[in-house]
N, C-alpha and C positions, 0 to 999 in steps of 0.2 A: 657769232655763227660757227665757232669752231666745234661746238658740240653737235652740229648738224652737218659735219663734213661728208658723211656718207650720202647726203642728198645733193652734193655738188655734181653737176653733169657738165663735163668738159666737151663742148660741142665743136671746138675748132678743128680737132683731128678727125672728126667724123665725115664720112662721105655723104653726098646728097642722097636722100631717100629716108626710109623708115628705120628706126632703131628702137628696140624695146628694152626697158629697164624695169626691174621688179624690186619692190621694197616690202618689208614686213614691219608693220607698226605694232608696238606693244605699249603698255602703260607708261614706260619710261619716256617715250616720245612726248606724251602729253604732259608729263611732269616737268620736262625741260621747258615747256611753254607756261608753266605754273597753272595748268588746267587740271583740276582735281575732281571733276564731275563723274569720272568713270572709275569703277572699282578695278576693272581690268579691261584689256583690249587685245584682240587678235585680228588684225586686218591685213589683207594682202592688197598691195597697190601695184597696178600695172600702168606704166607710163610709156606711151608710144610717141617718140619724138620724130617728127617728119621734118628733115632738114631740107630747106630750099635755098636757092641762091641768095635771096635777100631777106629771108625771115625763117623763123622756126615755128612749127605748130606742135603744141604739147597737148596730148589727149590722155587725161588721167581717168582711171577706173578703179574703184575701191569695192571690196567685198569682204565681209567678215562679221564678227560679233563684238559687241562691247557689253560688259557687265555693268548695269546701272541699277539704282534703286527706284522702285515704283513710286510714282507721284502720289498714289492714294494710300498704299499700305507701308511704304518704305522697305518692302521686301526686295532683296537683290534678285535680278534675273538677267538672262542673256538676251540682249536686243539685237536682232539681225540688222546689219547696216550695209547699205549700198550707196555709192556716190559716183558722180561724174563731174568732170571739169574740163573745159576746153580753153586753152590759152594760146594766144598768138604773141610771139616775141619778135619785135622789129628792132632795128638799130637806128639810132639818132645821135644828136649832139650830147644829150645828157639823160641820166636815169629818170624815168617817169613811170609810176605805177598807179596813176590816178584813175585810169579806166580799169575796171575789174576783168575785162576780157583781153586787153592788149597791154603788154609790158614793153617799154622801150628801154633798151640797154645802150650805153655808150659804144661807139664803134670799136674801141680797143678791148672790150670784154672777150673772154675766151671760155667762160663757164657760167652756169646759172645754178643757183641754189633753189630747190623746189620745196623745201621743208615747210615754209609758210603757206604755200598754196595747198599742200596736202593737209596741213592742219586745218585751214579754213574750210576746205571741202568736207572733211570728216565731221567737224563740229556742226556745220550747217546741215549735214545729212541726218543728224539725230532728230527724231520726232520731237515736236514741242511738248507733247504730253506723253510721258512714258508710263504705260499701263501694263502690269504683269499679265501674261497670257492666261494665267489661272483665274483671273478676275473675269475675263471675257467668257471663258467656257465653264466657269463655276466650280473649278476643282481646287481653288486656293482656299484653305481654311486659315483665317487670321483673326486675332482679337480685334484688330483695328477695323476690319470689315464688319464684324459683328456690332461694334460700337457705332459705326457709320449707319448701319441698317437701323439700329435702335433709335438714333437721333434724327433719322430722316423724317421730314414733315409728313403727316398723315393726310390723306385726301379728305376734304370736307365736302359735305353735301352742297352742291351748287344750287342756289335758289333760282327760281325763274326770274328773269330780269323784269318782267311786267309787274310782278307783285311788289318789288322793293324799289320802285322808282320814286324819286322826289317829285311831287306835283309841280314844283316850279319849273322843272325841265320839260314837262309835258307840252306846254305851249310852244316852247322852242322846237320840240320835235315835230310839231304840226307844221312849222315853217319849212321843214325839209320835205314834207309830203305834199303840202299845198303849193301847186304851181299853176 
């Protein structure tokens, strides 16, 4: 975790109340996690730490853009990204992060590293299907789009269901209507 030293928040010296921390995330942050899905990233993170007598409340907010490849055309584009995460830090006998909303730190701890929580929040904020905005509004010209349009199945004439029924089923259909 030495490479994420700038994400350490020493909470022992802070007074009770709200404290704000700002982080700027770029592609190097994701590369440190061996995550290579983004071409580039420019994300601003605001963390509000509310220190109380027996616990900490961490409220993360992220806003920015990531450059990703479109799932349909593989064209790179800037995807706007927003994310939120709320985390409660309590103190106990031993470290426990099994619950995704509550983190338990041992009593002797004096700082918390938030890099993993920022990473998970950002990765989960990315839409499952990334579609270039030019596809939605029709302004993107791409060879792949032309090929997809060419290979798209054509609509066939739908025949009337009554004409093409198997006579063996007709008696069974009568059972549904005879009551």
